[in-house]
C-alpha distance (Angstrom), angle and dihedral (degrees) to the residues before:
residue distance angle dihedral
M1 . . .
T2 3.81 . .
G3 3.83 97.7 .
D4 3.82 96.2 -110.8
V5 3.73 121.1 148.7
A6 3.77 91.3 -108.6
D7 3.82 93.9 53.0
G8 3.83 99.7 82.3
P9 3.69 154.5 -47.6
A10 3.86 95.6 -50.7
G11 3.79 91.7 56.7
A12 3.90 90.5 44.3
T13 3.81 89.1 52.5
A14 3.85 90.4 51.1
A15 3.83 91.5 47.3
A16 3.92 90.4 50.6
A17 3.77 93.2 49.6
P18 3.82 98.6 86.8
W19 3.91 89.8 48.8
R20 3.81 90.9 50.5
R21 3.80 93.1 49.0
C22 3.78 92.7 45.1
C23 3.81 93.3 46.8
A24 3.82 88.4 53.6
N25 3.86 92.5 47.4
A26 3.91 89.6 47.9
S27 3.83 87.5 52.4
W28 3.69 93.9 52.4
T29 3.84 91.7 44.3
I30 3.85 91.4 51.8
W31 3.71 104.2 37.6
L32 3.77 106.9 30.9
P33 3.86 94.2 69.0
T34 3.90 89.1 56.4
L35 3.66 87.7 72.6
L36 3.85 92.5 63.5
P37 3.87 96.7 94.5
V38 3.81 90.3 48.0
L39 3.79 93.7 49.7
T40 3.73 96.9 44.1
G41 3.78 92.8 48.8
A42 3.78 96.0 -117.5
L43 3.85 87.9 141.5
A44 3.80 97.7 34.7
D45 3.88 100.2 111.0
C46 3.86 97.2 39.7
G47 3.81 112.6 69.6
H48 3.84 93.7 -177.9
C49 3.84 91.3 49.6
A50 3.76 91.8 49.1
T51 3.81 92.5 48.1
S52 3.72 92.1 48.6
Y53 3.76 92.1 47.7
L54 3.77 94.4 49.2
L55 3.84 93.3 48.7
S56 3.85 90.2 53.7
L57 3.82 94.1 40.3
P58 3.80 95.1 112.1
L59 3.81 91.2 57.4
V60 3.82 99.0 41.8
P61 3.86 95.4 98.4
G62 3.81 91.1 61.4
L63 3.72 100.2 38.9
L64 3.78 93.8 100.5
A65 3.78 92.0 72.2
P66 3.85 98.5 59.1
V67 3.83 90.1 42.0
A68 3.79 89.9 54.9
M69 3.82 89.5 47.4
G70 3.76 92.3 49.5
L71 3.82 93.3 -124.2
D72 3.84 125.0 160.5
G73 3.73 137.7 -179.6
A74 3.81 122.6 19.1
W75 3.89 91.3 -15.9
F76 3.83 89.6 59.0
F77 3.82 91.0 60.1
A78 3.79 95.4 36.8
V79 3.89 92.8 53.6
G80 3.81 90.0 41.2
G81 3.78 90.8 53.9
A82 3.76 92.9 46.7
A83 3.85 90.5 47.6
T84 3.77 89.7 50.2
L85 3.79 93.3 52.9
M86 3.81 91.8 45.3
L87 3.85 91.4 50.6
W88 3.87 90.3 48.8
F89 3.74 91.1 46.9
V90 3.77 94.1 49.6
V91 3.90 93.5 48.1
A92 3.88 89.7 48.8
L93 3.80 92.5 48.3
V94 3.86 91.7 49.4
L95 3.77 91.6 47.8
V96 3.89 89.0 54.5
E97 3.73 101.1 38.7
A98 3.88 111.5 26.9
P99 3.72 132.2 75.6
R100 3.73 116.7 -86.7
W101 3.94 96.7 -104.2
L102 3.85 90.2 51.1
A103 3.79 92.3 47.9
V104 3.89 91.5 51.9
A105 3.73 91.5 44.7
T106 3.87 90.2 51.6
Q107 3.81 90.7 50.3
A108 3.65 92.8 50.5
A109 3.83 94.4 47.6
A110 3.86 92.0 45.5
A111 3.86 91.3 47.5
L112 3.87 91.1 50.0
L113 3.84 91.8 47.2
V114 3.76 92.8 49.9
A115 3.78 92.9 45.7
G116 3.76 90.5 50.5
T117 3.82 90.4 47.6
A118 3.73 91.8 47.8
L119 3.75 95.5 50.3
G120 3.89 90.8 44.7
Y121 3.82 91.6 50.5
A122 3.75 92.5 47.9
Q123 3.74 90.0 49.5
A124 3.95 90.7 49.2
L125 3.79 91.1 52.3
R126 3.83 89.7 54.2
M127 3.84 91.7 57.7
């Protein structure tokens, strides 16, 4: 054994560490801004709205796509879920592969997009 990455499990673990860290950072970037309507009290006086929002919380980052497509029903949530996963994957990939300045810019843009989507969705539930 020479200690190279291809030599064994220890090397494989070291090679996977950047992906693990970037996946965790992408998760925080994508799902932390979804808590903005809950933390600001935008849903405080509407129990049904808060329940609906919290039940759909995992899909909130990608809900802009089905809204733009004019979908409803099951397709709304299927496309929203796919868009959420795609957004998460793109942010994680940029965090691993891109230069630091582009990774930070991508995180900021994704967080702003998700925060706007979360606030818009919360407002739509209140109507």
